Backbone as ProteinMPNN parsed JSONL, in Angstrom:
{"seq_chain_A": "XXXXXXXXXXXXXXXXXXXXXXXXXXXXXXXXXXXXXXXXXXXXXXXXXXXXXXXXXXXXXXXXXXXXXXXXXXXXXXXXXXXXXXXXXXXXXXXXXXXXXXXXXXXXXXXXXXXXXXXXXXXXXXXXXXXXXXXXXXXXXXXXXXXXXXXXXXXXXXXXXXXXXXXXXXXXXX", "coords_chain_A": {"N_chain_A": [[3.574, 13.387, 12.126], [1.992, 12.304, 14.261], [2.197, 9.896, 14.2], [5.181, 9.451, 14.526], [5.367, 10.593, 17.243], [3.399, 8.349, 18.38], [5.266, 6.247, 18.143], [7.61, 6.665, 19.745], [6.217, 7.205, 21.907], [5.126, 4.616, 22.26], [7.629, 3.108, 22.51], [9.205, 4.195, 25.193], [7.444, 3.747, 26.819], [6.884, 0.848, 27.053], [9.535, 0.681, 27.89], [9.739, 1.936, 30.189], [7.595, 0.73, 31.557], [7.991, -2.149, 31.562], [6.635, -3.408, 29.218], [5.122, -5.37, 27.045], [5.06, -4.089, 24.249], [4.935, -3.702, 20.979], [6.132, -1.761, 17.461], [5.037, -1.316, 14.702], [6.075, 0.046, 11.6], [4.796, 0.506, 8.973], [4.37, 0.45, 5.762], [2.799, 1.934, 2.834], [0.05, -0.549, 2.934], [-2.305, -2.417, 0.787], [-5.404, -3.141, -0.018], [-8.725, -4.318, -1.31], [-10.268, -3.085, 0.775], [-9.733, -1.132, 1.148], [-10.424, 2.671, 1.758], [-12.345, 4.357, -1.149], [-11.867, 7.031, -1.436], [-9.043, 6.81, -1.189], [-5.882, 7.271, -3.581], [-5.264, 4.564, -4.733], [-7.127, 2.808, -4.981], [-8.996, 4.963, -6.222], [-7.977, 4.896, -8.605], [-7.999, 2.007, -9.673], [-10.992, 1.405, -9.771], [-11.676, 3.537, -11.284], [-10.356, 2.537, -13.825], [-11.842, -0.026, -13.777], [-14.607, 0.813, -14.45], [-14.089, 2.586, -16.642], [-13.158, 0.6, -18.378], [-15.752, -0.619, -18.935], [-17.223, 0.463, -20.474], [-17.308, 3.628, -19.318], [-16.963, 7.48, -20.487], [-15.546, 8.583, -19.086], [-12.18, 10.369, -18.029], [-9.368, 9.647, -16.065], [-8.053, 11.856, -13.371], [-5.47, 12.731, -12.073], [-2.705, 13.914, -9.498], [0.731, 14.364, -9.133], [2.4, 12.108, -11.086], [4.816, 10.751, -10.693], [5.681, 10.159, -8.063], [7.275, 7.68, -6.109], [6.209, 4.8, -4.373], [6.074, 2.324, -1.6], [4.214, -0.679, -2.358], [2.459, -2.669, -0.594], [0.594, -5.982, 0.29], [-2.117, -6.077, 2.197], [-3.328, -7.925, 3.714], [-1.314, -9.508, 4.734], [0.456, -7.841, 5.531], [-0.632, -7.97, 8.017], [-0.274, -10.729, 9.218], [2.479, -10.072, 9.532], [2.591, -8.406, 11.909], [0.951, -9.802, 13.633], [3.307, -11.861, 13.811], [4.84, -10.291, 15.205], [3.817, -9.865, 17.697], [4.503, -12.416, 18.441], [6.922, -12.727, 19.457], [9.389, -12.97, 21.968], [10.686, -10.867, 23.072], [9.908, -7.789, 23.154], [9.635, -5.217, 19.699], [10.509, -3.279, 17.338], [9.642, -2.902, 14.001], [10.043, -2.495, 10.268], [7.539, -2.756, 8.262], [7.185, -3.788, 5.221], [7.618, -4.063, 1.559], [10.091, -3.628, 0.715], [10.435, -2.961, -2.232], [10.084, -0.078, -4.016], [7.605, 1.646, -6.595], [6.623, 3.663, -9.416], [3.745, 5.846, -9.124], [2.793, 5.828, -11.78], [3.53, 3.449, -12.541], [1.487, 1.627, -11.189], [-0.849, 3.083, -12.029], [-0.205, 2.284, -14.535], [-0.27, -0.826, -14.75], [-2.928, -1.208, -13.93], [-4.691, -0.205, -15.544], [-3.745, -1.849, -17.826], [-4.714, -4.56, -17.203], [-7.132, -4.645, -17.789], [-6.856, -4.397, -20.277], [-6.353, -1.846, -21.702], [-4.747, 1.121, -22.714], [-3.106, 3.514, -20.432], [-2.463, 6.157, -20.655], [-4.306, 7.094, -21.998], [-6.587, 7.87, -20.866], [-6.022, 8.86, -18.795], [-5.411, 11.932, -17.196], [-3.555, 14.745, -16.375], [-3.462, 16.662, -13.441], [-2.56, 19.473, -12.483], [-3.756, 20.935, -10.396], [-4.076, 18.885, -8.394], [-1.405, 18.564, -7.39], [0.126, 17.701, -4.174], [2.425, 19.842, -1.921], [3.421, 19.345, -0.09], [4.056, 16.675, -0.458], [5.972, 13.598, 0.061], [8.45, 12.35, -2.398], [9.74, 9.954, -2.696], [8.92, 6.93, -1.393], [10.728, 4.664, 0.231], [11.88, 1.676, 1.92], [13.164, -0.691, 4.11], [12.435, -3.612, 4.53], [14.624, -5.259, 5.92], [15.004, -6.537, 8.874], [13.1, -7.35, 9.738], [12.462, -9.903, 8.429], [14.911, -11.321, 8.569], [14.424, -11.32, 11.655], [11.905, -11.801, 12.053], [11.423, -14.04, 10.389], [9.634, -12.568, 8.237], [8.259, -11.909, 5.023], [7.359, -9.883, 2.538], [5.131, -11.39, 0.212], [3.598, -10.643, -2.059], [3.892, -8.297, -4.406], [3.852, -5.171, -5.921], [2.833, -5.407, -8.623], [0.923, -7.794, -8.214], [-0.674, -6.929, -5.956], [-2.291, -4.86, -7.372], [-3.542, -6.708, -9.123], [-5.013, -8.136, -7.922], [-7.029, -6.804, -6.915], [-7.998, -5.761, -8.672], [-9.481, -7.989, -9.619], [-11.172, -8.09, -7.483], [-12.412, -5.809, -7.474], [-14.067, -6.454, -10.195], [-15.585, -7.966, -9.638], [-14.815, -10.627, -10.047], [-13.312, -12.646, -8.012], [-14.518, -12.787, -4.837], [-14.134, -10.95, -2.037], [-13.91, -11.816, 0.763], [-12.734, -13.856, 0.233], [-9.978, -13.873, -0.215]], "CA_chain_A": [[3.839, 13.952, 13.309], [1.32, 11.69, 15.285], [2.98, 8.779, 14.086], [6.279, 9.834, 15.062], [4.749, 10.626, 18.954], [3.068, 7.188, 18.28], [6.217, 5.462, 17.939], [8.19, 7.034, 20.819], [5.758, 6.763, 23.203], [5.344, 3.394, 22.554], [9.502, 2.818, 23.181], [8.725, 4.895, 26.331], [6.18, 2.91, 28.21], [7.845, -0.425, 26.844], [10.934, 0.375, 28.606], [9.395, 2.306, 31.741], [6.825, -0.096, 32.407], [8.239, -3.202, 31.144], [5.091, -3.522, 28.714], [5.123, -6.414, 25.771], [4.202, -3.656, 22.957], [5.669, -3.134, 19.445], [5.097, -0.658, 16.723], [4.913, -1.825, 13.133], [6.168, 0.784, 11.004], [3.617, -0.202, 7.943], [4.376, 1.224, 4.381], [1.536, 1.619, 1.935], [-0.67, -1.756, 2.054], [-3.123, -2.325, 0.322], [-6.642, -4.175, 0.086], [-9.936, -3.995, -1.554], [-11.185, -2.595, 1.839], [-8.7, 0.552, 1.429], [-11.974, 3.407, 1.405], [-12.868, 4.675, -2.445], [-11.098, 7.951, -1.467], [-7.304, 6.905, -1.635], [-5.4, 7.396, -4.864], [-5.206, 3.597, -5.357], [-8.857, 2.663, -5.264], [-9.568, 5.487, -7.601], [-7.448, 4.496, -10.064], [-8.861, 0.529, -9.776], [-12.334, 1.731, -9.653], [-11.907, 4.209, -12.731], [-9.969, 1.551, -14.659], [-12.815, -1.024, -14.429], [-15.256, 1.488, -15.011], [-13.682, 2.702, -18.322], [-13.138, -0.943, -19.29], [-17.094, -1.126, -19.23], [-17.802, 2.029, -21.376], [-17.507, 4.737, -19.165], [-15.902, 7.746, -21.0], [-14.627, 9.825, -17.739], [-10.981, 10.819, -17.672], [-9.014, 9.803, -14.412], [-7.954, 13.019, -13.141], [-4.514, 12.381, -10.974], [-1.681, 14.76, -9.479], [1.888, 13.897, -9.508], [2.225, 10.37, -11.294], [6.272, 10.219, -10.164], [5.955, 9.655, -6.801], [7.39, 6.199, -5.736], [5.663, 4.472, -3.195], [6.306, 0.704, -1.694], [2.7, -0.633, -2.096], [2.265, -4.235, -0.08], [-0.873, -6.471, 0.534], [-2.697, -5.689, 3.708], [-3.535, -9.381, 4.823], [0.054, -10.277, 4.727], [0.989, -7.116, 6.857], [-1.439, -8.13, 9.677], [0.358, -11.564, 9.467], [3.489, -9.718, 10.039], [2.038, -7.904, 12.754], [0.636, -10.79, 14.527], [4.421, -12.572, 14.115], [5.888, -9.497, 15.917], [3.721, -10.249, 18.827], [4.445, -13.369, 19.454], [8.313, -12.663, 19.909], [10.024, -12.989, 23.511], [11.219, -9.7, 23.074], [9.33, -6.795, 22.283], [10.562, -4.805, 19.805], [9.773, -2.131, 16.141], [9.805, -3.741, 12.876], [9.465, -1.996, 9.161], [6.684, -3.948, 7.071], [7.058, -3.466, 3.643], [8.231, -5.115, 0.408], [10.976, -3.572, -0.076], [10.558, -2.528, -3.762], [9.061, 1.238, -4.56], [7.383, 1.677, -7.96], [6.149, 5.15, -9.571], [1.975, 6.169, -9.57], [2.311, 5.884, -12.772], [3.516, 1.976, -13.021], [0.533, 0.993, -10.627], [-1.935, 3.03, -12.887], [-0.105, 1.285, -15.971], [-1.089, -2.359, -14.192], [-4.589, -1.343, -13.525], [-5.195, -0.244, -17.105], [-3.327, -3.234, -18.943], [-5.357, -5.506, -16.555], [-8.088, -4.158, -18.527], [-6.442, -4.379, -21.731], [-6.271, -0.528, -21.878], [-3.474, 2.078, -22.452], [-3.447, 4.273, -19.655], [-2.672, 7.035, -21.441], [-5.659, 7.531, -23.275], [-7.408, 7.997, -19.911], [-5.686, 9.789, -17.734], [-5.39, 13.438, -17.16], [-2.688, 15.249, -15.137], [-4.428, 18.169, -13.237], [-1.724, 20.544, -11.639], [-3.963, 21.355, -9.288], [-3.691, 17.82, -7.705], [-0.291, 17.913, -6.792], [0.431, 18.146, -3.099], [3.121, 20.176, -2.373], [4.563, 18.475, 0.831], [4.016, 15.137, -0.435], [7.29, 12.589, -0.348], [8.604, 12.236, -3.834], [9.852, 8.919, -2.79], [8.795, 5.883, 0.022], [11.377, 3.486, 0.245], [11.421, 0.861, 3.009], [14.258, -1.683, 4.424], [12.274, -4.878, 5.923], [15.321, -6.821, 5.92], [14.886, -6.963, 10.035], [11.538, -8.241, 9.522], [12.706, -10.928, 7.7], [15.76, -11.388, 9.618], [13.701, -11.84, 12.984], [10.671, -12.642, 12.388], [11.076, -14.487, 8.934], [8.457, -12.478, 7.465], [8.935, -11.162, 3.803], [6.309, -9.934, 1.515], [4.842, -12.11, -1.047], [2.876, -9.639, -2.806], [4.294, -6.737, -4.601], [2.87, -4.232, -6.643], [1.741, -5.883, -9.152], [-0.039, -8.549, -7.429], [-1.495, -6.014, -5.066], [-3.045, -4.353, -8.551], [-4.271, -7.527, -10.0], [-5.864, -8.806, -6.888], [-7.685, -5.403, -6.389], [-8.775, -5.092, -10.0], [-9.828, -9.028, -9.402], [-12.065, -8.105, -6.833], [-13.713, -4.944, -8.206], [-14.352, -6.766, -11.466], [-16.338, -9.577, -9.104], [-14.126, -12.334, -10.026], [-12.887, -12.753, -7.023], [-14.969, -11.833, -3.422], [-13.215, -9.951, -0.792], [-13.522, -12.622, 1.613], [-11.66, -15.199, -0.482], [-8.463, -13.356, -0.605]], "C_chain_A": [[3.255, 12.968, 14.83], [1.922, 10.483, 15.243], [4.122, 8.639, 14.791], [6.305, 9.655, 16.662], [4.537, 9.478, 19.016], [4.5, 6.152, 18.936], [6.94, 5.624, 19.163], [7.59, 7.152, 21.983], [5.078, 5.688, 23.861], [6.573, 2.666, 22.902], [9.035, 3.08, 24.552], [8.258, 4.114, 27.178], [6.817, 1.347, 28.054], [9.113, -0.371, 28.006], [10.528, 1.326, 29.908], [9.006, 1.592, 32.38], [6.965, -1.261, 32.14], [7.347, -3.51, 30.283], [5.881, -4.109, 27.228], [4.727, -5.306, 24.836], [5.627, -3.492, 21.886], [5.111, -1.985, 18.633], [5.733, -1.174, 15.791], [5.074, -0.281, 12.685], [5.861, 0.489, 9.323], [4.096, 0.632, 6.828], [3.534, 0.85, 3.741], [1.277, 0.412, 2.076], [-1.653, -1.541, 2.484], [-4.546, -3.446, 0.135], [-7.9, -3.69, -0.748], [-10.674, -3.285, -0.475], [-10.856, -1.349, 2.081], [-10.265, 1.331, 0.925], [-11.522, 4.133, -0.582], [-12.042, 6.074, -2.566], [-9.372, 8.334, -1.428], [-6.983, 6.548, -2.906], [-5.723, 5.701, -5.59], [-6.483, 2.812, -5.644], [-9.531, 3.644, -5.988], [-9.044, 5.255, -8.549], [-8.08, 3.013, -10.344], [-10.278, 0.57, -10.26], [-12.38, 2.674, -11.287], [-11.208, 3.295, -14.009], [-10.903, 0.974, -15.149], [-14.141, -0.034, -14.777], [-15.25, 1.901, -16.594], [-13.603, 1.404, -18.799], [-14.526, -1.346, -19.749], [-17.835, -0.211, -19.866], [-17.596, 3.097, -20.799], [-16.308, 5.843, -20.032], [-14.836, 8.995, -20.215], [-13.628, 9.658, -18.367], [-10.724, 10.581, -16.3], [-8.155, 11.093, -14.079], [-6.855, 12.961, -12.039], [-3.631, 13.82, -10.926], [-0.719, 14.158, -10.393], [2.116, 12.211, -9.746], [4.054, 10.214, -11.399], [6.774, 10.051, -8.856], [5.766, 8.157, -6.694], [6.773, 6.077, -4.315], [6.047, 3.028, -2.811], [4.878, 0.087, -1.196], [2.79, -2.517, -1.936], [0.873, -4.682, 0.077], [-1.154, -6.488, 1.715], [-2.721, -6.845, 4.489], [-2.223, -9.621, 5.457], [0.773, -9.454, 5.58], [0.527, -7.569, 8.296], [-0.75, -9.339, 9.853], [1.728, -11.274, 10.262], [3.669, -9.111, 11.54], [1.899, -8.821, 13.849], [2.034, -11.999, 14.828], [5.319, -11.343, 15.331], [5.51, -9.556, 17.499], [3.802, -11.134, 19.686], [6.506, -13.564, 20.076], [8.2, -12.62, 21.665], [10.061, -11.808, 24.214], [10.616, -8.664, 22.383], [10.24, -6.335, 21.489], [9.69, -4.347, 18.275], [10.35, -2.724, 15.143], [9.371, -2.766, 11.912], [9.247, -3.045, 8.444], [6.544, -3.057, 6.188], [7.255, -4.232, 2.582], [9.733, -4.935, 0.643], [11.263, -3.046, -1.398], [9.27, -1.048, -3.606], [8.75, 1.294, -5.957], [6.334, 3.22, -8.174], [4.8, 4.898, -9.387], [1.887, 5.426, -10.54], [2.266, 4.337, -13.694], [2.614, 1.454, -12.658], [-0.836, 1.527, -11.596], [-1.433, 2.099, -14.378], [-0.874, -0.305, -15.591], [-2.212, -2.443, -13.842], [-5.321, -1.163, -14.496], [-5.316, -1.524, -17.888], [-4.207, -4.424, -18.36], [-6.567, -5.979, -17.407], [-8.472, -4.112, -19.999], [-6.511, -2.834, -22.279], [-5.165, 0.595, -21.708], [-3.708, 2.825, -21.606], [-3.546, 5.807, -20.005], [-3.351, 7.763, -22.029], [-6.76, 7.67, -21.93], [-7.091, 8.591, -18.786], [-5.024, 11.268, -17.918], [-4.474, 14.101, -16.118], [-3.219, 16.51, -14.701], [-3.002, 18.409, -12.236], [-2.004, 20.651, -10.053], [-4.486, 20.245, -8.103], [-2.42, 17.615, -7.046], [-0.145, 18.326, -5.393], [2.083, 18.116, -3.159], [4.372, 19.658, -1.023], [4.529, 16.652, 0.45], [5.716, 14.531, -0.746], [7.39, 12.185, -1.962], [8.698, 10.553, -3.815], [9.56, 8.38, -1.366], [9.708, 4.831, -0.451], [11.776, 2.734, 1.553], [12.888, -0.019, 2.906], [13.655, -2.669, 5.442], [12.838, -5.838, 6.368], [15.211, -7.198, 7.435], [13.891, -7.758, 10.286], [11.659, -9.555, 9.456], [13.816, -11.807, 8.538], [15.298, -12.496, 11.169], [12.615, -12.777, 12.943], [10.358, -13.695, 10.907], [10.161, -14.377, 7.932], [9.095, -11.68, 6.221], [7.41, -11.247, 3.112], [6.267, -10.537, 0.549], [4.409, -12.016, -2.212], [3.603, -8.646, -3.286], [3.459, -6.481, -5.404], [2.125, -4.667, -7.805], [0.686, -7.026, -8.973], [-1.168, -8.335, -6.772], [-2.711, -5.348, -5.986], [-3.994, -5.42, -8.947], [-5.432, -8.132, -8.995], [-6.841, -7.937, -6.309], [-8.606, -5.604, -7.212], [-9.982, -6.64, -10.173], [-11.549, -8.793, -8.695], [-13.329, -6.85, -7.221], [-14.493, -5.459, -9.557], [-15.524, -7.937, -11.054], [-15.845, -10.311, -9.776], [-13.704, -13.142, -9.001], [-14.004, -12.073, -5.54], [-14.211, -12.093, -2.639], [-12.743, -11.229, -0.019], [-12.697, -14.109, 1.311], [-10.032, -14.76, -0.819], [-7.682, -13.709, 0.833]], "O_chain_A": [[3.764, 12.898, 15.949], [2.2, 9.963, 16.324], [4.18, 7.774, 15.665], [7.013, 8.849, 17.266], [5.377, 8.952, 19.745], [4.549, 5.529, 19.996], [6.944, 4.582, 19.818], [8.224, 7.209, 23.036], [4.643, 5.531, 25.002], [6.503, 1.638, 23.576], [8.441, 2.157, 25.11], [8.766, 3.87, 28.272], [7.205, 0.772, 29.072], [9.464, -1.269, 28.771], [11.423, 1.271, 30.751], [9.434, 1.369, 33.513], [5.937, -1.863, 32.449], [6.936, -4.529, 30.838], [6.787, -3.602, 26.567], [3.621, -5.653, 24.423], [6.823, -3.257, 22.059], [4.07, -1.369, 18.864], [6.911, -1.512, 15.91], [4.389, 0.587, 13.227], [6.801, 0.271, 8.558], [4.211, 1.805, 7.183], [3.213, -0.338, 3.757], [2.091, -0.27, 1.453], [-2.112, -1.021, 3.501], [-4.329, -4.655, 0.22], [-8.009, -2.465, -0.801], [-11.777, -2.844, -0.801], [-11.37, -0.574, 2.888], [-11.045, 0.88, 0.086], [-10.362, 4.259, -0.975], [-11.543, 6.331, -3.662], [-8.718, 9.371, -1.542], [-7.607, 5.642, -3.46], [-6.27, 5.56, -6.684], [-6.624, 2.22, -6.714], [-10.637, 3.346, -6.439], [-9.687, 5.407, -9.589], [-8.723, 2.935, -11.39], [-10.669, -0.224, -11.116], [-13.108, 2.355, -12.228], [-11.647, 3.472, -15.145], [-11.199, 1.025, -16.343], [-14.717, -0.519, -15.751], [-16.076, 1.647, -17.471], [-14.157, 1.233, -19.884], [-14.694, -2.156, -20.66], [-19.061, -0.153, -19.763], [-17.627, 4.006, -21.629], [-15.157, 5.477, -20.273], [-13.949, 9.787, -20.534], [-13.71, 8.897, -19.331], [-11.439, 11.026, -15.402], [-7.331, 11.217, -14.985], [-7.322, 13.16, -10.918], [-3.667, 14.672, -11.815], [-0.815, 13.699, -11.531], [2.039, 11.322, -8.899], [4.484, 9.482, -12.291], [7.945, 9.852, -8.533], [4.769, 7.488, -6.966], [6.788, 6.9, -3.399], [6.402, 2.379, -3.795], [4.422, 0.226, -0.061], [3.067, -3.355, -2.794], [-0.025, -3.843, 0.008], [-0.31, -7.0, 2.449], [-2.295, -6.919, 5.641], [-2.123, -9.915, 6.649], [1.614, -9.937, 6.338], [1.138, -7.531, 9.364], [-0.345, -9.277, 11.013], [2.108, -11.888, 11.259], [4.674, -9.291, 12.227], [2.573, -8.721, 14.875], [1.975, -12.831, 15.734], [6.235, -11.651, 16.093], [6.327, -9.401, 18.406], [3.529, -11.161, 20.886], [7.033, -14.351, 20.862], [7.237, -12.331, 22.376], [9.715, -11.568, 25.371], [10.726, -8.56, 21.161], [11.425, -6.534, 21.756], [8.585, -4.81, 17.992], [11.514, -3.107, 15.256], [8.437, -2.053, 12.278], [10.001, -3.931, 8.041], [6.02, -1.943, 6.209], [6.955, -5.401, 2.825], [10.508, -5.885, 0.751], [12.416, -2.684, -1.63], [8.094, -1.044, -3.244], [9.693, 0.963, -6.675], [5.56, 3.703, -7.348], [4.488, 3.71, -9.462], [1.143, 4.445, -10.528], [1.643, 3.992, -14.698], [2.302, 0.545, -13.427], [-1.723, 0.736, -11.915], [-2.183, 1.421, -15.081], [-1.879, -0.745, -16.15], [-2.698, -3.502, -13.444], [-6.426, -1.694, -14.603], [-6.284, -2.098, -18.388], [-4.412, -5.332, -19.167], [-6.935, -7.123, -17.676], [-9.5, -3.943, -20.654], [-6.771, -2.743, -23.479], [-4.764, 0.903, -20.586], [-4.885, 3.155, -21.749], [-4.494, 6.534, -19.708], [-3.122, 8.87, -22.517], [-7.935, 7.51, -22.262], [-7.885, 8.806, -17.871], [-4.193, 11.545, -18.783], [-4.764, 13.914, -14.937], [-3.429, 17.403, -15.522], [-2.561, 17.593, -11.426], [-1.302, 20.571, -9.045], [-5.139, 20.586, -7.117], [-2.249, 16.688, -6.255], [-0.31, 19.542, -5.295], [2.851, 17.344, -3.735], [5.603, 19.625, -1.016], [4.959, 15.708, 1.114], [6.468, 14.98, -1.61], [6.427, 11.76, -2.6], [8.034, 9.857, -4.582], [9.806, 9.024, -0.346], [9.453, 4.174, -1.46], [12.054, 3.565, 2.418], [13.593, -0.045, 1.896], [13.963, -2.77, 6.629], [12.402, -6.847, 6.923], [15.325, -8.421, 7.515], [13.901, -8.757, 11.005], [11.107, -10.333, 10.234], [13.522, -12.872, 9.08], [15.589, -13.625, 11.563], [12.387, -13.884, 13.43], [9.232, -13.997, 10.51], [9.799, -15.205, 7.096], [10.116, -10.996, 6.282], [6.597, -12.171, 3.098], [7.224, -10.449, -0.22], [4.569, -12.766, -3.175], [4.068, -7.947, -2.385], [2.492, -7.176, -5.714], [0.946, -4.361, -7.984], [-0.341, -7.046, -9.65], [-2.225, -8.966, -6.768], [-3.862, -5.265, -5.557], [-5.179, -5.13, -9.111], [-6.548, -8.509, -9.354], [-7.456, -8.267, -5.295], [-9.798, -5.666, -6.912], [-11.085, -6.509, -10.704], [-12.644, -9.136, -9.139], [-14.558, -6.912, -7.247], [-15.497, -4.85, -9.925], [-16.176, -8.613, -11.85], [-16.711, -10.942, -10.382], [-13.747, -14.364, -9.14], [-14.122, -10.855, -5.405], [-13.634, -13.16, -2.431], [-11.595, -11.672, -0.054], [-12.267, -15.031, 2.004], [-9.198, -15.31, -1.538], [-6.482, -13.464, 0.96]]}, "name": "protein", "num_of_chains": 1, "seq": "XXXXXXXXXXXXXXXXXXXXXXXXXXXXXXXXXXXXXXXXXXXXXXXXXXXXXXXXXXXXXXXXXXXXXXXXXXXXXXXXXXXXXXXXXXXXXXXXXXXXXXXXXXXXXXXXXXXXXXXXXXXXXXXXXXXXXXXXXXXXXXXXXXXXXXXXXXXXXXXXXXXXXXXXXXXXXX"}
């Protein structure tokens, strides 16, 4: 609700006061800087701990939800490009590809040579009844107007986050 209100407030002020204001409708954008309470970081961290010998089980809710996961640093580039336009406008920033949460999990565990089904438990108490089943985006306008296109898709995002979590790549080198 707050995001929708902010979108319309920006549009209203842009029109009423001739402001150079843009709204980026950013779909899920991930990086190693994502707080640990988010599901993507929970998955990455658990996969690395389990690969290092932890006997824990990763407890998650609905694995069939679909999201459009992109790489946050690329989305920052898109926001900068939005602000360089002579006419302010609004853009959807996303990869244009949705993946199931189970695909994200599979990729994370495969990065450390593990079969995810052996280490993940579905907990119905973690299902979120108001959760959107499919998050799908069309970033075509950003590509046409800004020349921007996501270069990293979900498998790349998972791999990069795993490399940082495992200490193979310092976060500042991404």
